[in-house]
C-alpha positions as CSV (number, residue, x, y, z in Angstrom):
1,X,-35.7,25.6,66.6
2,X,-37.6,22.4,65.6
3,X,-39.7,22.8,62.5
4,X,-43.0,22.0,64.3
5,X,-42.3,24.7,66.9
6,X,-41.6,27.2,64.2
7,X,-44.8,26.1,62.5
8,X,-46.8,26.7,65.8
9,X,-45.2,30.1,66.1
10,X,-45.9,30.9,62.5
11,X,-49.6,30.0,62.9
12,X,-49.8,32.2,66.1
13,X,-48.2,35.1,64.2
14,X,-50.7,34.7,61.4
15,X,-53.6,35.0,63.8
16,X,-52.1,38.1,65.4
17,X,-50.9,40.0,62.3
18,X,-52.4,41.0,59.0
19,X,-51.7,42.2,55.5
20,X,-48.3,42.9,54.1
21,X,-46.6,43.0,57.5
22,X,-47.9,39.5,58.3
23,X,-46.6,38.3,54.9
24,X,-43.2,39.7,55.6
25,X,-42.9,38.3,59.2
26,X,-44.2,34.9,58.1
27,X,-41.6,34.8,55.3
28,X,-38.9,35.4,57.9
29,X,-40.1,32.4,60.0
30,X,-39.2,29.9,57.2
31,X,-35.8,28.3,56.7
32,X,-34.4,29.7,53.4
33,X,-35.0,26.7,51.1
34,X,-38.4,26.0,52.7
35,X,-39.4,29.6,52.0
36,X,-38.4,29.4,48.3
37,X,-40.3,26.0,48.1
38,X,-43.3,27.8,49.5
39,X,-43.1,30.6,47.0
40,X,-42.9,28.1,44.2
41,X,-45.9,26.2,45.5
42,X,-47.9,29.3,46.0
43,X,-47.1,30.4,42.4
44,X,-48.7,27.2,41.1
45,X,-51.6,26.5,43.4
46,X,-55.1,27.5,42.5
47,X,-56.2,29.2,39.3
48,X,-53.5,30.7,37.2
49,X,-49.8,30.4,37.5
50,X,-47.4,33.2,38.5
51,X,-44.7,32.3,35.9
52,X,-42.6,35.4,36.9
53,X,-42.0,34.0,40.4
54,X,-41.0,30.6,39.0
55,X,-38.7,32.1,36.4
56,X,-37.0,34.4,39.0
57,X,-36.2,31.6,41.4
58,X,-35.1,28.9,39.0
59,X,-33.0,31.2,36.8
60,X,-31.1,32.9,39.7
61,X,-30.2,30.0,42.0
62,X,-27.2,27.7,41.8
63,X,-27.3,24.0,41.2
64,X,-26.9,23.2,44.9
65,X,-29.5,25.7,46.0
66,X,-32.0,24.3,43.5
67,X,-31.4,20.7,44.8
68,X,-32.1,22.0,48.4
69,X,-35.3,23.7,47.2
70,X,-36.5,20.5,45.4
71,X,-35.8,18.5,48.6
72,X,-37.7,21.0,50.8
73,X,-40.6,21.1,48.3
74,X,-41.0,17.4,48.3
75,X,-40.8,17.2,52.1
76,X,-43.4,19.9,52.6
77,X,-45.8,19.3,49.8
78,X,-45.5,15.6,49.1
79,X,-44.9,16.0,45.4
80,X,-42.0,16.6,42.9
81,X,-41.3,20.2,42.0
82,X,-40.3,19.1,38.5
83,X,-43.6,17.2,38.0
84,X,-45.7,20.1,39.4
85,X,-44.0,22.6,37.0
86,X,-44.6,20.2,34.1
87,X,-48.2,19.9,35.1
88,X,-48.7,23.6,35.5
89,X,-46.8,25.0,32.4
90,X,-46.5,23.9,28.8
91,X,-44.6,24.2,25.6
92,X,-41.2,25.9,25.4
93,X,-41.7,27.6,28.8
94,X,-42.1,24.2,30.4
95,X,-38.9,23.0,28.6
96,X,-36.8,26.0,29.8
97,X,-38.1,25.8,33.4
98,X,-37.4,22.0,33.7
99,X,-34.0,22.5,32.1
100,X,-33.1,25.3,34.6
101,X,-34.4,23.1,37.5
102,X,-32.0,20.3,36.4
103,X,-29.2,22.7,37.0
104,X,-26.7,21.5,34.4
105,X,-25.5,25.0,33.5
106,X,-23.9,25.6,36.9
107,X,-20.5,24.0,36.4
108,X,-18.3,26.9,37.5
109,X,-15.2,27.0,35.5
110,X,-12.8,29.8,34.6
111,X,-11.8,27.9,31.5
112,X,-13.6,28.8,28.3
113,X,-13.1,26.9,25.0
114,X,-13.1,29.8,22.5
115,X,-13.9,27.5,19.6
116,X,-17.0,26.1,21.4
117,X,-18.1,29.6,22.4
118,X,-17.9,30.7,18.8
119,X,-19.8,27.6,17.6
120,X,-22.5,28.3,20.2
121,X,-22.8,31.9,19.0
122,X,-23.0,30.8,15.4
123,X,-25.7,28.2,16.4
124,X,-27.7,30.9,18.2
125,X,-27.5,33.2,15.2
126,X,-28.5,30.3,12.8
127,X,-31.4,29.4,15.2
128,X,-32.8,33.0,15.3
129,X,-31.8,35.9,13.2
130,X,-30.7,33.9,10.2
131,X,-33.9,31.9,9.7
132,X,-37.6,32.5,9.4
133,X,-39.1,31.6,12.8
134,X,-36.9,30.6,15.7
135,X,-35.4,27.3,16.8
136,X,-36.4,27.8,20.5
137,X,-34.8,24.5,21.6
138,X,-31.4,25.6,20.4
139,X,-31.6,28.8,22.5
140,X,-32.9,26.8,25.5
141,X,-30.2,24.2,25.3
142,X,-27.3,26.7,25.1
143,X,-28.7,29.1,27.8
144,X,-29.5,26.3,30.2
145,X,-26.5,23.9,29.9
146,X,-23.5,26.2,29.6
147,X,-21.6,27.8,32.5
148,X,-21.8,31.5,33.1
149,X,-18.2,32.2,32.1
150,X,-18.8,30.3,28.8
151,X,-22.0,32.1,28.1
152,X,-20.4,35.6,28.6
153,X,-18.0,34.7,25.8
154,X,-20.9,33.4,23.7
155,X,-22.7,36.7,24.1
156,X,-19.6,38.6,23.0
157,X,-19.2,36.5,19.9
158,X,-22.9,36.7,19.1
159,X,-22.8,40.4,19.1
160,X,-19.9,40.4,16.6
161,X,-21.8,38.0,14.3
162,X,-25.3,39.5,14.6
163,X,-24.4,43.2,15.1
164,X,-26.9,43.2,18.0
165,X,-27.0,42.0,21.6
166,X,-28.4,38.6,22.5
167,X,-31.0,40.5,24.5
168,X,-32.2,42.3,21.4
169,X,-32.4,39.1,19.5
170,X,-34.4,37.4,22.2
171,X,-36.8,40.4,22.3
172,X,-37.4,40.2,18.6
173,X,-37.5,36.4,18.3
174,X,-39.6,35.4,21.3
175,X,-42.5,36.8,23.4
176,X,-44.4,36.3,26.7
177,X,-43.1,34.1,29.5
178,X,-40.5,32.3,27.3
179,X,-39.0,35.7,26.5
180,X,-39.0,36.7,30.2
181,X,-37.3,33.4,31.1
182,X,-34.6,33.6,28.5
183,X,-33.8,37.3,29.3
184,X,-33.7,36.4,33.0
185,X,-31.1,33.7,32.3
186,X,-29.0,36.3,30.4
187,X,-29.4,39.0,33.1
188,X,-28.4,36.6,35.9
189,X,-25.4,35.4,33.8
190,X,-24.2,39.0,33.2
191,X,-24.7,40.2,36.8
192,X,-26.8,38.5,39.4
193,X,-26.8,41.6,41.7
194,X,-28.0,43.9,39.0
195,X,-30.8,41.5,38.2
196,X,-32.0,41.6,41.9
197,X,-31.6,45.4,42.0
198,X,-33.8,45.6,38.9
199,X,-36.5,43.3,40.4
200,X,-36.6,45.4,43.6
201,X,-36.8,48.7,41.6
202,X,-39.6,47.6,39.4
203,X,-41.5,46.1,42.4
204,X,-41.8,49.7,43.7
205,X,-41.7,51.9,40.6
206,X,-45.0,53.4,39.4
207,X,-48.4,53.1,40.9
208,X,-48.8,50.3,43.5
209,X,-46.2,48.0,45.0
210,X,-45.6,44.4,44.0
211,X,-45.2,43.4,47.6
212,X,-44.6,39.7,46.9
213,X,-41.6,40.5,44.8
214,X,-40.3,43.1,47.3
215,X,-40.6,40.7,50.3
216,X,-39.3,37.7,48.5
217,X,-36.1,39.4,47.2
218,X,-35.3,41.2,50.4
219,X,-35.9,38.1,52.6
220,X,-34.2,35.6,50.3
221,X,-31.1,37.7,49.7
222,X,-30.8,39.4,53.2
223,X,-28.3,36.9,54.5
224,X,-26.6,36.2,51.1
225,X,-25.8,39.2,49.0
226,X,-28.2,42.1,49.8
227,X,-25.3,44.5,50.4
228,X,-24.0,44.0,46.9
229,X,-27.5,44.3,45.5
230,X,-27.9,47.6,47.4
231,X,-24.7,49.0,45.8
232,X,-25.9,48.1,42.3
233,X,-29.3,49.5,43.0
234,X,-27.7,52.9,43.9
235,X,-25.5,52.8,40.9
236,X,-28.3,51.9,38.5
237,X,-31.1,54.1,39.8
238,X,-29.3,57.0,41.5
239,X,-31.1,56.5,44.8
240,X,-30.8,54.0,47.7
241,X,-33.0,51.0,48.2
242,X,-33.9,52.2,51.7
243,X,-35.0,55.6,50.4
244,X,-37.3,54.0,47.8
245,X,-38.8,51.7,50.5
246,X,-39.4,54.8,52.7
247,X,-41.3,56.5,49.8
248,X,-43.3,53.4,48.8
249,X,-44.3,51.6,52.1
250,X,-45.5,52.6,55.5
251,X,-46.0,51.6,59.1
252,X,-44.6,48.4,60.7
253,X,-44.1,46.9,57.3
254,X,-41.8,49.8,56.2
255,X,-39.9,49.6,59.5
256,X,-39.4,45.9,59.2
257,X,-38.2,46.1,55.6
258,X,-35.7,48.9,56.5
259,X,-34.4,46.8,59.4
260,X,-33.7,44.0,57.0
261,X,-32.1,46.2,54.4
262,X,-29.8,47.9,56.9
263,X,-27.6,51.0,56.4
264,X,-27.1,52.6,53.0
265,X,-24.0,51.9,50.9
């Protein structure tokens, strides 16, 4: 379907539907990269910035996916995603987001240099636990420029040196959105599907539902790896994703989500 026809249909649907159900159906009308570009644009437009949305998307996508999102963003909004992020964030958060967007950590390789992994672990320890204050740029550089297989080895070595996990150190050494961004990189490196399962669980846990997070993660992963995420969800939380959706949503919105999620693992 030509994009302008899809746009006409989207506008018609908006006029006929409302609320969360409208938001879900409209999300499904977008091509994947255009949808993610839209979510990033929406996270930055107007007053305030939804840093959590930007962190989630940039930390969990591959280099090729990020390039496609940047291309779609520029085509649809007439500006550079990198420049908009720089204009909308600041400090170390801006640095880590731009570093993630540049996608230099995504060189998939099964080879890990044990010596370099040990050196990185020692550098992280020296940049955090060993000194007063934190060398945030050292953390950002290593987390954002090393491959996932390399980082897993770094995390192992770090734990031996520091007697605590990299997550515990990030928790104690940083705070706010920078802490969230660093922890998200670590979670996505350890297990991407567990990360998405956690996002979906906390979107529905407790009072109220974070519908934006729920919709985005189900729509964006539905044709990629939602089945694997469902398996991790059940393993981690002792209940199925669909059972939690049934408890937490209602009406056409609930039915549409359940259709996307499919049968239980």
